[in-house]
BANU-830874 format. One record per atom (N, C-alpha, C): residue in three letters; atom name; x, y, z. Coordinates in pm, whole numbers, plus 50000, padded with zeros to 5 digits. Layout:
residues N
<atom resn="ala" name="CA" x="X" y="Y" z="Z"/>
...
END
This chain:
residues 89
<atom resn="ala" name="N" x="03764" y="39902" z="18037"/>
<atom resn="ala" name="CA" x="03730" y="40039" z="18066"/>
<atom resn="ala" name="C" x="03822" y="40135" z="17987"/>
<atom resn="tyr" name="N" x="03951" y="40100" z="17980"/>
<atom resn="tyr" name="CA" x="04045" y="40187" z="17908"/>
<atom resn="tyr" name="C" x="04009" y="40195" z="17760"/>
<atom resn="tyr" name="N" x="03986" y="40079" z="17700"/>
<atom resn="tyr" name="CA" x="03958" y="40077" z="17556"/>
<atom resn="tyr" name="C" x="03829" y="40152" z="17526"/>
<atom resn="leu" name="N" x="03725" y="40130" z="17604"/>
<atom resn="leu" name="CA" x="03598" y="40197" z="17580"/>
<atom resn="leu" name="C" x="03610" y="40348" z="17596"/>
<atom resn="ser" name="N" x="03682" y="40393" z="17699"/>
<atom resn="ser" name="CA" x="03699" y="40537" z="17717"/>
<atom resn="ser" name="C" x="03785" y="40597" z="17606"/>
<atom resn="lys" name="N" x="03886" y="40524" z="17560"/>
<atom resn="lys" name="CA" x="03970" y="40572" z="17449"/>
<atom resn="lys" name="C" x="03888" y="40582" z="17321"/>
<atom resn="leu" name="N" x="03805" y="40481" z="17296"/>
<atom resn="leu" name="CA" x="03721" y="40482" z="17178"/>
<atom resn="leu" name="C" x="03623" y="40599" z="17181"/>
<atom resn="cys" name="N" x="03560" y="40623" z="17295"/>
<atom resn="cys" name="CA" x="03463" y="40732" z="17308"/>
<atom resn="cys" name="C" x="03531" y="40869" z="17298"/>
<atom resn="ala" name="N" x="03650" y="40881" z="17352"/>
<atom resn="ala" name="CA" x="03720" y="41010" z="17347"/>
<atom resn="ala" name="C" x="03767" y="41044" z="17206"/>
<atom resn="glu" name="N" x="03808" y="40945" z="17130"/>
<atom resn="glu" name="CA" x="03858" y="40968" z="16994"/>
<atom resn="glu" name="C" x="03749" y="40963" z="16888"/>
<atom resn="leu" name="N" x="03633" y="40916" z="16923"/>
<atom resn="leu" name="CA" x="03526" y="40895" z="16826"/>
<atom resn="leu" name="C" x="03489" y="41021" z="16746"/>
<atom resn="pro" name="N" x="03468" y="41135" z="16809"/>
<atom resn="pro" name="CA" x="03432" y="41253" z="16727"/>
<atom resn="pro" name="C" x="03539" y="41289" z="16624"/>
<atom resn="phe" name="N" x="03665" y="41275" z="16660"/>
<atom resn="phe" name="CA" x="03773" y="41309" z="16567"/>
<atom resn="phe" name="C" x="03784" y="41205" z="16456"/>
<atom resn="asn" name="N" x="03759" y="41079" z="16489"/>
<atom resn="asn" name="CA" x="03767" y="40973" z="16388"/>
<atom resn="asn" name="C" x="03648" y="40974" z="16293"/>
<atom resn="leu" name="N" x="03534" y="41026" z="16335"/>
<atom resn="leu" name="CA" x="03414" y="41023" z="16252"/>
<atom resn="leu" name="C" x="03395" y="41150" z="16169"/>
<atom resn="leu" name="N" x="03464" y="41256" z="16201"/>
<atom resn="leu" name="CA" x="03444" y="41382" z="16131"/>
<atom resn="leu" name="C" x="03480" y="41372" z="15982"/>
<atom resn="gly" name="N" x="03595" y="41319" z="15951"/>
<atom resn="gly" name="CA" x="03638" y="41307" z="15811"/>
<atom resn="gly" name="C" x="03546" y="41218" z="15729"/>
<atom resn="pro" name="N" x="03518" y="41096" z="15775"/>
<atom resn="pro" name="CA" x="03426" y="41011" z="15698"/>
<atom resn="pro" name="C" x="03285" y="41069" z="15686"/>
<atom resn="leu" name="N" x="03241" y="41143" z="15786"/>
<atom resn="leu" name="CA" x="03109" y="41206" z="15777"/>
<atom resn="leu" name="C" x="03108" y="41312" z="15668"/>
<atom resn="leu" name="N" x="03212" y="41394" z="15662"/>
<atom resn="leu" name="CA" x="03222" y="41494" z="15555"/>
<atom resn="leu" name="C" x="03233" y="41427" z="15418"/>
<atom resn="phe" name="N" x="03310" y="41318" z="15411"/>
<atom resn="phe" name="CA" x="03321" y="41242" z="15286"/>
<atom resn="phe" name="C" x="03184" y="41192" z="15243"/>
<atom resn="ser" name="N" x="03108" y="41136" z="15337"/>
<atom resn="ser" name="CA" x="02976" y="41082" z="15305"/>
<atom resn="ser" name="C" x="02882" y="41191" z="15255"/>
<atom resn="leu" name="N" x="02885" y="41306" z="15321"/>
<atom resn="leu" name="CA" x="02797" y="41416" z="15282"/>
<atom resn="leu" name="C" x="02826" y="41466" z="15140"/>
<atom resn="ile" name="N" x="02951" y="41465" z="15103"/>
<atom resn="ile" name="CA" x="02989" y="41515" z="14970"/>
<atom resn="ile" name="C" x="02977" y="41406" z="14865"/>
<atom resn="ala" name="N" x="03034" y="41290" z="14891"/>
<atom resn="ala" name="CA" x="03042" y="41185" z="14789"/>
<atom resn="ala" name="C" x="02906" y="41128" z="14752"/>
<atom resn="tyr" name="N" x="02816" y="41113" z="14847"/>
<atom resn="tyr" name="CA" x="02686" y="41053" z="14819"/>
<atom resn="tyr" name="C" x="02612" y="41132" z="14712"/>
<atom resn="trp" name="N" x="02614" y="41263" z="14725"/>
<atom resn="trp" name="CA" x="02538" y="41344" z="14630"/>
<atom resn="trp" name="C" x="02613" y="41364" z="14499"/>
<atom resn="leu" name="N" x="02748" y="41366" z="14503"/>
<atom resn="leu" name="CA" x="02825" y="41380" z="14379"/>
<atom resn="leu" name="C" x="02813" y="41257" z="14290"/>
<atom resn="val" name="N" x="02807" y="41140" z="14353"/>
<atom resn="val" name="CA" x="02797" y="41016" z="14276"/>
<atom resn="val" name="C" x="02658" y="41002" z="14214"/>
<atom resn="gly" name="N" x="02559" y="41061" z="14279"/>
<atom resn="gly" name="CA" x="02423" y="41055" z="14226"/>
<atom resn="gly" name="C" x="02344" y="40936" z="14277"/>
<atom resn="phe" name="N" x="02370" y="40895" z="14400"/>
<atom resn="phe" name="CA" x="02294" y="40785" z="14458"/>
<atom resn="phe" name="C" x="02149" y="40827" z="14480"/>
<atom resn="asn" name="N" x="02068" y="40733" z="14521"/>
<atom resn="asn" name="CA" x="01926" y="40756" z="14545"/>
<atom resn="asn" name="C" x="01908" y="40870" z="14645"/>
<atom resn="pro" name="N" x="01828" y="40972" z="14611"/>
<atom resn="pro" name="CA" x="01813" y="41088" z="14700"/>
<atom resn="pro" name="C" x="01720" y="41064" z="14820"/>
<atom resn="asp" name="N" x="01672" y="40943" z="14838"/>
<atom resn="asp" name="CA" x="01586" y="40912" z="14953"/>
<atom resn="asp" name="C" x="01664" y="40933" z="15083"/>
<atom resn="pro" name="N" x="01609" y="41009" z="15179"/>
<atom resn="pro" name="CA" x="01683" y="41037" z="15303"/>
<atom resn="pro" name="C" x="01718" y="40911" z="15383"/>
<atom resn="trp" name="N" x="01632" y="40811" z="15380"/>
<atom resn="trp" name="CA" x="01662" y="40687" z="15454"/>
<atom resn="trp" name="C" x="01781" y="40613" z="15394"/>
<atom resn="arg" name="N" x="01790" y="40613" z="15261"/>
<atom resn="arg" name="CA" x="01905" y="40547" z="15196"/>
<atom resn="arg" name="C" x="02034" y="40622" z="15227"/>
<atom resn="phe" name="N" x="02025" y="40754" z="15230"/>
<atom resn="phe" name="CA" x="02143" y="40833" z="15266"/>
<atom resn="phe" name="C" x="02184" y="40804" z="15410"/>
<atom resn="leu" name="N" x="02088" y="40794" z="15500"/>
<atom resn="leu" name="CA" x="02118" y="40764" z="15639"/>
<atom resn="leu" name="C" x="02184" y="40626" z="15653"/>
<atom resn="val" name="N" x="02135" y="40528" z="15579"/>
<atom resn="val" name="CA" x="02196" y="40395" z="15582"/>
<atom resn="val" name="C" x="02339" y="40401" z="15530"/>
<atom resn="phe" name="N" x="02360" y="40476" z="15422"/>
<atom resn="phe" name="CA" x="02495" y="40493" z="15367"/>
<atom resn="phe" name="C" x="02590" y="40551" z="15471"/>
<atom resn="val" name="N" x="02546" y="40658" z="15537"/>
<atom resn="val" name="CA" x="02630" y="40723" z="15638"/>
<atom resn="val" name="C" x="02656" y="40628" z="15755"/>
<atom resn="leu" name="N" x="02555" y="40555" z="15799"/>
<atom resn="leu" name="CA" x="02574" y="40463" z="15911"/>
<atom resn="leu" name="C" x="02669" y="40349" z="15876"/>
<atom resn="val" name="N" x="02664" y="40300" z="15753"/>
<atom resn="val" name="CA" x="02757" y="40194" z="15711"/>
<atom resn="val" name="C" x="02900" y="40248" z="15709"/>
<atom resn="ile" name="N" x="02918" y="40367" z="15656"/>
<atom resn="ile" name="CA" x="03052" y="40427" z="15653"/>
<atom resn="ile" name="C" x="03105" y="40447" z="15795"/>
<atom resn="leu" name="N" x="03022" y="40498" z="15884"/>
<atom resn="leu" name="CA" x="03066" y="40523" z="16021"/>
<atom resn="leu" name="C" x="03092" y="40393" z="16097"/>
<atom resn="ala" name="N" x="03013" y="40290" z="16072"/>
<atom resn="ala" name="CA" x="03038" y="40160" z="16134"/>
<atom resn="ala" name="C" x="03170" y="40101" z="16086"/>
<atom resn="asp" name="N" x="03200" y="40122" z="15958"/>
<atom resn="asp" name="CA" x="03327" y="40076" z="15903"/>
<atom resn="asp" name="C" x="03444" y="40148" z="15970"/>
<atom resn="val" name="N" x="03429" y="40275" z="15996"/>
<atom resn="val" name="CA" x="03533" y="40353" z="16063"/>
<atom resn="val" name="C" x="03556" y="40302" z="16205"/>
<atom resn="val" name="N" x="03450" y="40273" z="16277"/>
<atom resn="val" name="CA" x="03464" y="40222" z="16413"/>
<atom resn="val" name="C" x="03536" y="40087" z="16412"/>
<atom resn="cys" name="N" x="03504" y="40001" z="16315"/>
<atom resn="cys" name="CA" x="03574" y="39872" z="16304"/>
<atom resn="cys" name="C" x="03722" y="39891" z="16270"/>
<atom resn="ala" name="N" x="03751" y="39986" z="16182"/>
<atom resn="ala" name="CA" x="03890" y="40012" z="16146"/>
<atom resn="ala" name="C" x="03969" y="40067" z="16264"/>
<atom resn="val" name="N" x="03908" y="40152" z="16343"/>
<atom resn="val" name="CA" x="03975" y="40206" z="16462"/>
<atom resn="val" name="C" x="04001" y="40093" z="16562"/>
<atom resn="ser" name="N" x="03906" y="40003" z="16576"/>
<atom resn="ser" name="CA" x="03925" y="39888" z="16666"/>
<atom resn="ser" name="C" x="04038" y="39799" z="16619"/>
<atom resn="leu" name="N" x="04044" y="39775" z="16489"/>
<atom resn="leu" name="CA" x="04152" y="39693" z="16434"/>
<atom resn="leu" name="C" x="04287" y="39763" z="16451"/>
<atom resn="arg" name="N" x="04290" y="39893" z="16432"/>
<atom resn="arg" name="CA" x="04413" y="39970" z="16453"/>
<atom resn="arg" name="C" x="04461" y="39960" z="16597"/>
<atom resn="thr" name="N" x="04369" y="39968" z="16690"/>
<atom resn="thr" name="CA" x="04405" y="39957" z="16831"/>
<atom resn="thr" name="C" x="04456" y="39818" z="16864"/>
<atom resn="leu" name="N" x="04394" y="39715" z="16807"/>
<atom resn="leu" name="CA" x="04440" y="39578" z="16829"/>
<atom resn="leu" name="C" x="04581" y="39557" z="16777"/>
<atom resn="val" name="N" x="04606" y="39604" z="16656"/>
<atom resn="val" name="CA" x="04740" y="39586" z="16597"/>
<atom resn="val" name="C" x="04844" y="39666" z="16676"/>
<atom resn="ser" name="N" x="04810" y="39786" z="16719"/>
<atom resn="ser" name="CA" x="04907" y="39865" z="16795"/>
<atom resn="ser" name="C" x="04933" y="39805" z="16932"/>
<atom resn="ala" name="N" x="04837" y="39734" z="16988"/>
<atom resn="ala" name="CA" x="04860" y="39668" z="17116"/>
<atom resn="ala" name="C" x="04948" y="39545" z="17101"/>
<atom resn="cys" name="N" x="04946" y="39483" z="16984"/>
<atom resn="cys" name="CA" x="05024" y="39362" z="16962"/>
<atom resn="cys" name="C" x="05166" y="39390" z="16913"/>
<atom resn="ala" name="N" x="05192" y="39509" z="16864"/>
<atom resn="ala" name="CA" x="05322" y="39540" z="16804"/>
<atom resn="ala" name="C" x="05405" y="39630" z="16895"/>
<atom resn="arg" name="N" x="05536" y="39612" z="16884"/>
<atom resn="arg" name="CA" x="05628" y="39695" z="16962"/>
<atom resn="arg" name="C" x="05676" y="39817" z="16885"/>
<atom resn="asp" name="N" x="05683" y="39805" z="16753"/>
<atom resn="asp" name="CA" x="05730" y="39917" z="16671"/>
<atom resn="asp" name="C" x="05656" y="39914" z="16537"/>
<atom resn="ile" name="N" x="05685" y="40012" z="16452"/>
<atom resn="ile" name="CA" x="05612" y="40026" z="16326"/>
<atom resn="ile" name="C" x="05635" y="39909" z="16230"/>
<atom resn="pro" name="N" x="05759" y="39861" z="16210"/>
<atom resn="pro" name="CA" x="05776" y="39747" z="16119"/>
<atom resn="pro" name="C" x="05700" y="39622" z="16164"/>
<atom resn="ser" name="N" x="05699" y="39595" z="16293"/>
<atom resn="ser" name="CA" x="05625" y="39478" z="16339"/>
<atom resn="ser" name="C" x="05474" y="39502" z="16329"/>
<atom resn="ala" name="N" x="05429" y="39625" z="16346"/>
<atom resn="ala" name="CA" x="05287" y="39655" z="16328"/>
<atom resn="ala" name="C" x="05245" y="39632" z="16184"/>
<atom resn="leu" name="N" x="05330" y="39671" z="16091"/>
<atom resn="leu" name="CA" x="05300" y="39646" z="15949"/>
<atom resn="leu" name="C" x="05300" y="39497" z="15918"/>
<atom resn="ala" name="N" x="05391" y="39425" z="15981"/>
<atom resn="ala" name="CA" x="05397" y="39280" z="15959"/>
<atom resn="ala" name="C" x="05274" y="39210" z="16017"/>
<atom resn="ile" name="N" x="05218" y="39263" z="16122"/>
<atom resn="ile" name="CA" x="05097" y="39206" z="16182"/>
<atom resn="ile" name="C" x="04972" y="39250" z="16105"/>
<atom resn="ala" name="N" x="04968" y="39375" z="16065"/>
<atom resn="ala" name="CA" x="04848" y="39431" z="16003"/>
<atom resn="ala" name="C" x="04817" y="39368" z="15868"/>
<atom resn="leu" name="N" x="04919" y="39339" z="15789"/>
<atom resn="leu" name="CA" x="04895" y="39285" z="15655"/>
<atom resn="leu" name="C" x="04823" y="39151" z="15660"/>
<atom resn="pro" name="N" x="04871" y="39051" z="15735"/>
<atom resn="pro" name="CA" x="04796" y="38925" z="15741"/>
<atom resn="pro" name="C" x="04655" y="38940" z="15800"/>
<atom resn="val" name="N" x="04641" y="39028" z="15899"/>
<atom resn="val" name="CA" x="04508" y="39050" z="15959"/>
<atom resn="val" name="C" x="04413" y="39107" z="15854"/>
<atom resn="met" name="N" x="04460" y="39203" z="15775"/>
<atom resn="met" name="CA" x="04376" y="39261" z="15671"/>
<atom resn="met" name="C" x="04340" y="39159" z="15564"/>
<atom resn="ile" name="N" x="04435" y="39075" z="15527"/>
<atom resn="ile" name="CA" x="04408" y="38972" z="15426"/>
<atom resn="ile" name="C" x="04304" y="38873" z="15478"/>
<atom resn="ile" name="N" x="04316" y="38832" z="15603"/>
<atom resn="ile" name="CA" x="04219" y="38740" z="15661"/>
<atom resn="ile" name="C" x="04081" y="38805" z="15666"/>
<atom resn="cys" name="N" x="04074" y="38931" z="15703"/>
<atom resn="cys" name="CA" x="03945" y="39001" z="15708"/>
<atom resn="cys" name="C" x="03884" y="39012" z="15569"/>
<atom resn="met" name="N" x="03967" y="39041" z="15468"/>
<atom resn="met" name="CA" x="03915" y="39051" z="15332"/>
<atom resn="met" name="C" x="03868" y="38916" z="15280"/>
<atom resn="leu" name="N" x="03942" y="38809" z="15309"/>
<atom resn="leu" name="CA" x="03900" y="38676" z="15266"/>
<atom resn="leu" name="C" x="03770" y="38636" z="15335"/>
<atom resn="phe" name="N" x="03758" y="38665" z="15463"/>
<atom resn="phe" name="CA" x="03635" y="38633" z="15535"/>
<atom resn="phe" name="C" x="03518" y="38710" z="15476"/>
<atom resn="arg" name="N" x="03539" y="38836" z="15447"/>
<atom resn="arg" name="CA" x="03432" y="38917" z="15390"/>
<atom resn="arg" name="C" x="03393" y="38867" z="15251"/>
<atom resn="tyr" name="N" x="03492" y="38832" z="15168"/>
<atom resn="tyr" name="CA" x="03465" y="38780" z="15035"/>
<atom resn="tyr" name="C" x="03390" y="38647" z="15045"/>
<atom resn="his" name="N" x="03434" y="38561" z="15134"/>
<atom resn="his" name="CA" x="03368" y="38431" z="15151"/>
<atom resn="his" name="C" x="03226" y="38448" z="15203"/>
<atom resn="his" name="N" x="03207" y="38545" z="15292"/>
<atom resn="his" name="CA" x="03076" y="38571" z="15349"/>
<atom resn="his" name="C" x="02978" y="38627" z="15246"/>
<atom resn="leu" name="N" x="03029" y="38708" z="15154"/>
<atom resn="leu" name="CA" x="02943" y="38769" z="15052"/>
<atom resn="leu" name="C" x="02909" y="38674" z="14939"/>
<atom resn="his" name="N" x="02993" y="38575" z="14914"/>
<atom resn="his" name="CA" x="02967" y="38484" z="14801"/>
<atom resn="his" name="C" x="02928" y="38350" z="14848"/>
END
């Protein structure tokens, strides 16, 4: 209950920046102007943000201070990147 309420309370603040980024970057890069493709792009970016916030919360719950959080976060990020690379190829 705590995690879900924390996620819902912080969600508008966490999504505002990536949403503005998506609105600007999509059209500057010159991607397909189809509205459905733009919507998929925005949804992928926002889903990525929600996953990153979840990972941040997990690492902060496991660490006592900033140096230990950095020591935990680096291997977790490497494992996630390797899993993603292995999954894509």
